[in-house]
C-alpha positions as CSV (number, residue, x, y, z in Angstrom):
1,M,113.0,121.2,49.8
2,S,110.4,118.6,49.7
3,E,109.8,116.1,52.2
4,I,110.5,112.5,52.0
5,L,108.3,110.4,54.0
6,V,110.7,107.2,55.6
7,L,108.5,104.6,57.5
8,A,110.2,104.0,60.9
9,A,110.6,100.2,61.7
10,H,111.2,100.4,65.7
11,D,110.6,97.8,68.4
12,G,108.3,100.5,70.4
13,E,111.7,101.8,72.1
14,S,114.8,101.9,69.8
15,V,115.1,102.3,66.3
16,K,115.9,99.5,63.9
17,K,119.1,100.1,61.8
18,V,117.4,100.1,58.5
19,T,115.5,103.3,59.3
20,L,118.7,105.1,59.9
21,E,119.9,103.8,56.4
22,L,116.4,105.2,54.8
23,L,117.0,108.1,56.4
24,T,120.7,108.4,54.8
25,L,119.3,107.8,51.7
26,A,116.3,110.3,52.1
27,R,118.7,113.1,52.3
28,R,120.1,112.7,49.2
29,F,116.6,114.1,47.6
30,G,115.0,116.6,49.8
31,E,114.3,116.9,53.6
32,P,113.5,113.2,55.3
33,A,110.6,113.0,57.5
34,A,110.1,109.8,59.7
35,V,106.3,108.4,60.2
36,W,106.4,106.4,63.7
37,L,103.6,104.2,63.9
38,G,102.5,103.2,67.7
39,S,103.6,104.0,70.5
40,G,107.7,105.2,71.9
41,A,108.4,108.1,69.7
42,E,109.8,110.1,72.1
43,A,112.0,107.3,73.0
44,G,113.3,107.2,69.3
45,R,113.4,110.9,69.0
46,E,116.9,111.7,69.7
47,R,118.3,108.4,67.1
48,L,116.4,109.6,64.4
49,A,117.0,113.3,65.3
50,E,121.0,111.8,65.0
51,Y,120.7,110.7,61.4
52,G,118.6,113.6,59.7
53,A,115.1,113.4,60.6
54,A,113.3,116.7,60.5
55,K,110.3,116.1,61.8
56,V,108.9,112.8,63.1
57,Y,105.1,112.3,62.1
58,T,103.5,110.3,64.9
59,A,100.8,108.1,64.7
60,D,99.7,106.3,68.2
61,G,95.7,105.9,68.1
62,D,94.3,102.9,69.7
63,G,95.1,99.7,67.8
64,M,97.2,102.0,65.4
65,T,99.7,98.7,65.3
66,D,97.3,95.9,65.3
67,Y,95.7,96.5,61.9
68,V,97.5,95.1,58.7
69,A,96.6,97.8,56.6
70,A,97.0,101.0,58.8
71,P,100.1,102.1,57.9
72,A,99.6,102.1,54.2
73,E,96.5,104.3,55.3
74,V,98.2,106.5,57.6
75,L,101.4,107.0,54.8
76,A,98.2,107.9,52.2
77,A,97.1,110.6,54.4
78,L,100.3,111.8,54.9
79,V,100.7,111.7,51.1
80,A,97.5,114.3,50.8
81,Q,99.2,116.0,53.4
82,A,102.7,116.9,52.6
83,S,103.2,116.0,48.7
84,P,106.6,114.5,49.5
85,A,108.8,113.8,46.5
86,G,108.9,109.5,47.5
87,V,108.1,107.8,50.1
88,L,110.8,105.1,51.3
89,V,110.0,101.8,53.4
90,P,112.2,98.9,54.2
91,A,112.4,95.8,52.2
92,T,110.7,93.5,54.9
93,A,108.0,90.9,54.1
94,E,105.9,93.6,56.0
95,G,107.2,96.7,54.0
96,K,106.8,95.4,50.8
97,E,103.6,94.9,51.8
98,V,102.7,98.3,53.1
99,A,104.3,99.4,49.7
100,G,102.0,98.0,47.4
101,R,98.9,98.8,49.4
102,L,100.3,102.5,49.4
103,A,100.3,102.3,45.7
104,V,97.4,100.9,45.3
105,K,95.8,103.8,47.5
106,I,97.4,107.0,45.9
107,G,98.0,105.4,42.3
108,S,101.8,105.3,42.3
109,G,104.4,103.1,40.4
110,V,106.3,101.0,43.3
111,L,110.1,99.5,43.3
112,T,110.9,96.8,45.7
113,D,114.3,95.9,46.9
114,A,116.7,98.7,45.9
115,V,120.0,98.6,47.1
116,D,120.8,101.9,46.4
117,L,119.1,105.4,45.3
118,V,120.8,108.0,42.6
119,P,119.6,111.2,41.9
120,G,118.2,111.0,38.0
121,D,115.9,112.9,35.4
122,G,112.7,113.0,36.5
123,G,113.5,112.1,40.2
124,P,115.4,109.1,42.2
125,V,116.7,106.1,40.2
126,A,116.8,102.6,42.1
127,E,119.3,100.2,41.8
128,Q,118.7,96.7,42.4
129,S,120.4,93.4,42.2
130,I,119.4,90.5,40.6
131,F,120.2,87.5,39.5
132,G,122.0,86.7,42.6
133,G,124.3,90.1,42.4
134,A,125.7,89.4,39.5
135,I,123.5,91.7,37.4
136,I,122.9,95.5,38.5
137,V,119.7,96.9,36.8
138,K,118.8,100.6,37.0
139,S,114.8,101.8,37.4
140,K,112.8,105.0,38.5
141,V,109.0,105.2,39.0
142,T,107.4,107.3,36.0
143,R,103.7,107.6,37.6
144,G,102.6,109.4,40.8
145,I,104.7,109.5,43.9
146,P,107.9,106.7,44.2
147,I,107.4,104.4,46.5
148,V,110.9,102.4,47.0
149,A,111.0,99.9,49.6
150,V,115.1,99.6,50.2
151,R,116.7,96.3,51.3
152,P,118.3,96.3,54.5
153,N,122.0,96.6,55.1
154,A,122.3,97.7,51.7
155,V,123.8,101.4,52.7
156,A,125.4,102.3,55.1
157,P,123.8,104.9,57.6
158,E,125.3,108.4,57.9
159,A,124.4,110.5,60.7
160,S,123.6,114.3,60.1
161,P,121.7,116.0,63.1
162,G,117.9,117.1,62.4
163,A,115.7,118.7,64.6
164,A,113.0,115.3,64.6
165,A,110.2,117.6,65.5
166,L,107.3,115.3,66.9
167,E,104.2,116.2,64.7
168,P,100.8,113.9,65.3
169,A,99.8,112.6,62.2
170,G,95.9,113.3,62.9
171,V,94.9,110.1,60.6
172,E,91.9,108.7,61.9
173,L,91.6,104.8,60.6
174,S,89.0,104.4,58.1
175,D,86.4,101.4,58.5
176,A,88.1,99.0,55.7
177,A,91.5,99.5,57.0
178,T,90.4,98.0,60.6
179,G,88.8,95.0,58.8
180,A,91.6,93.1,59.1
181,H,93.6,92.8,62.8
182,I,96.4,90.8,64.5
183,T,94.6,89.0,67.3
184,E,98.1,87.5,68.8
185,R,101.8,88.5,69.0
186,V,104.3,85.8,69.9
187,V,107.7,87.0,71.2
188,Q,110.7,84.9,69.8
189,E,112.8,83.6,71.9
190,R,116.1,85.1,71.5
191,S,119.6,84.4,72.3
192,E,122.0,86.9,74.1
193,R,124.0,87.1,70.8
194,P,123.2,90.6,68.6
195,E,120.6,90.3,66.3
196,L,121.5,89.2,62.7
197,T,121.0,91.7,60.6
198,E,121.9,94.9,63.1
199,A,125.4,92.7,63.9
200,S,128.5,94.5,63.8
201,I,130.2,91.3,63.5
202,V,129.0,87.8,61.8
203,V,130.4,84.3,61.9
204,S,128.5,82.0,59.4
205,G,129.0,78.5,59.0
206,G,128.1,76.6,55.6
207,R,128.4,72.8,54.0
208,G,131.9,72.9,54.9
209,V,131.0,72.9,59.0
210,G,129.4,68.7,58.0
211,S,126.4,68.8,60.9
212,A,124.4,70.6,63.2
213,D,126.6,69.2,66.0
214,N,129.8,70.8,64.5
215,F,128.2,74.4,64.4
216,A,129.3,74.6,67.9
217,L,132.5,75.6,66.5
218,I,130.9,78.3,64.7
219,E,128.6,79.3,68.0
220,G,132.0,79.4,70.1
221,L,134.0,81.4,67.7
222,A,130.8,83.9,67.5
223,D,130.3,84.2,71.1
224,S,134.3,84.4,71.8
225,L,133.7,88.2,69.0
226,G,130.5,88.9,70.6
227,A,129.2,88.3,67.1
228,A,126.0,86.8,65.4
229,V,125.9,83.6,64.1
230,G,124.9,82.9,60.4
231,A,124.9,80.4,58.0
232,S,124.8,79.4,54.5
233,R,121.7,78.3,52.1
234,A,123.1,74.4,52.1
235,A,123.7,74.5,55.6
236,T,120.1,75.8,56.6
237,D,118.6,73.1,53.9
238,A,120.7,70.3,55.4
239,G,118.8,71.3,58.8
240,W,122.0,72.0,60.7
241,Y,120.8,75.7,61.5
242,P,117.9,77.3,61.6
243,H,116.4,79.1,58.6
244,Q,115.9,82.4,60.1
245,F,119.9,82.8,60.2
246,Q,120.2,82.2,56.6
247,V,122.7,84.9,54.6
248,G,121.6,85.0,51.0
249,Q,119.5,86.4,48.2
250,T,116.5,84.3,50.0
251,G,117.6,84.8,53.8
252,K,119.2,87.8,55.4
253,T,121.2,90.4,54.0
254,V,123.8,91.4,56.2
255,S,126.7,94.6,56.2
256,P,128.2,94.2,59.3
257,Q,132.1,95.4,59.9
258,L,133.6,92.1,60.0
259,Y,132.1,89.1,58.2
260,L,133.8,85.5,58.8
261,A,132.4,83.1,56.1
262,V,133.7,79.5,57.3
263,G,133.4,76.3,55.5
264,I,131.7,78.4,53.1
265,S,132.2,77.9,49.3
266,G,130.6,81.1,47.9
267,A,127.7,80.2,45.8
268,I,126.5,83.6,44.0
269,Q,123.0,83.6,46.3
270,H,125.1,83.3,49.2
271,R,127.4,86.2,48.3
272,A,124.4,88.3,47.8
273,G,123.5,88.6,51.1
274,M,127.2,89.5,52.5
275,Q,129.4,90.9,49.7
276,T,128.7,94.6,51.4
277,S,130.3,93.7,54.2
278,K,132.5,96.3,55.1
279,T,135.5,93.5,56.0
280,I,135.4,90.0,54.6
281,M,137.5,87.0,56.3
282,V,137.3,83.4,54.6
283,I,138.1,80.0,56.5
284,N,138.0,77.3,53.7
285,K,140.1,74.2,52.8
286,D,139.7,74.9,49.2
287,P,141.8,77.6,47.6
288,E,139.7,77.8,44.7
289,A,136.9,78.5,46.6
290,P,134.6,81.5,45.0
291,I,134.5,83.0,48.2
292,F,138.0,84.0,48.5
293,E,137.5,86.8,45.5
294,L,135.8,88.6,47.7
295,A,137.9,87.9,50.6
296,D,139.8,90.8,52.5
297,F,141.5,88.1,54.5
298,G,142.0,84.2,54.0
299,V,142.9,81.2,55.3
300,V,143.6,78.0,53.7
301,G,142.9,74.6,56.1
302,D,140.7,72.8,57.8
303,L,138.4,74.6,59.7
304,F,138.3,72.2,62.2
305,K,142.1,72.9,63.3
306,V,141.3,76.6,62.2
307,V,138.6,77.9,64.1
308,P,139.5,76.2,67.7
309,Q,142.8,77.6,67.5
310,L,141.5,80.9,66.7
311,T,139.0,81.2,69.4
312,E,141.6,79.8,71.7
313,E,143.8,83.1,70.8
314,I,140.8,85.3,70.5
315,A,140.0,84.6,74.3
316,R,143.7,84.3,75.6
317,R,143.9,88.1,74.5
318,Q,140.8,89.2,75.6
319,G,142.2,87.6,78.9
320,S,145.6,89.4,78.8
């Protein structure tokens, strides 16, 4: 069985959810082999094994995570060594850059923003969501080893035990790969709320919230549920909430167990970023709002009355 290389996304200790999604996809086409850049592979090994990684290639040499072109060079060397059937990376800004560099290095085709991968004649076929999720197209790589950047939260991770044997990649970076390096990292301040793309519950506010001050209602409801806070593009463009919390085609893609859309009409741009959520609950005073088409549960009412009552009831039940 051919290997499928999976570029592991991690913070040096814990494995990001998108990596587990990629391992799940990789198992459809071969034997998943994670590629871990930097230190901490031993800490992440158990999690990788839980989701089917048969092998973990480690590249933790000096400065391995400080050079912009290092990931592509390591992956290119592993492609030459292992002749994998494909390479999967997260469709993040960094992941897409790695995919592009790798494609040039090994002379292969590359597909980005895939929302699914299915077997097809001559290799995996990628499904991509375009026009805000209105149309699904299918495409495949016809030259070289397929390189696919998969959108986070597009696929539900499924556990399947693997050995996750650690194996040094044995790659020495070339002078060209060390030509550009990261000179400084600034750690973004984080609240105690879960990370938006990793959260199992997300509460998002939209134009109906009305102002930045009113987002305190959204935050209060989210905190009562231990949830992350999101926002629609209308809300972030208005300056009511920071852009890094935008959910939608041009923002973050989320797929939590529960998604609460508060005061969000349901423009196609927003729906593209949350429509794969397991359960969708909507609070909106307009019964004709398009978001209700996706809703599993809906409340037609004034959010300024419904949300405080909901938050109070959740607190009461948690206290009982």
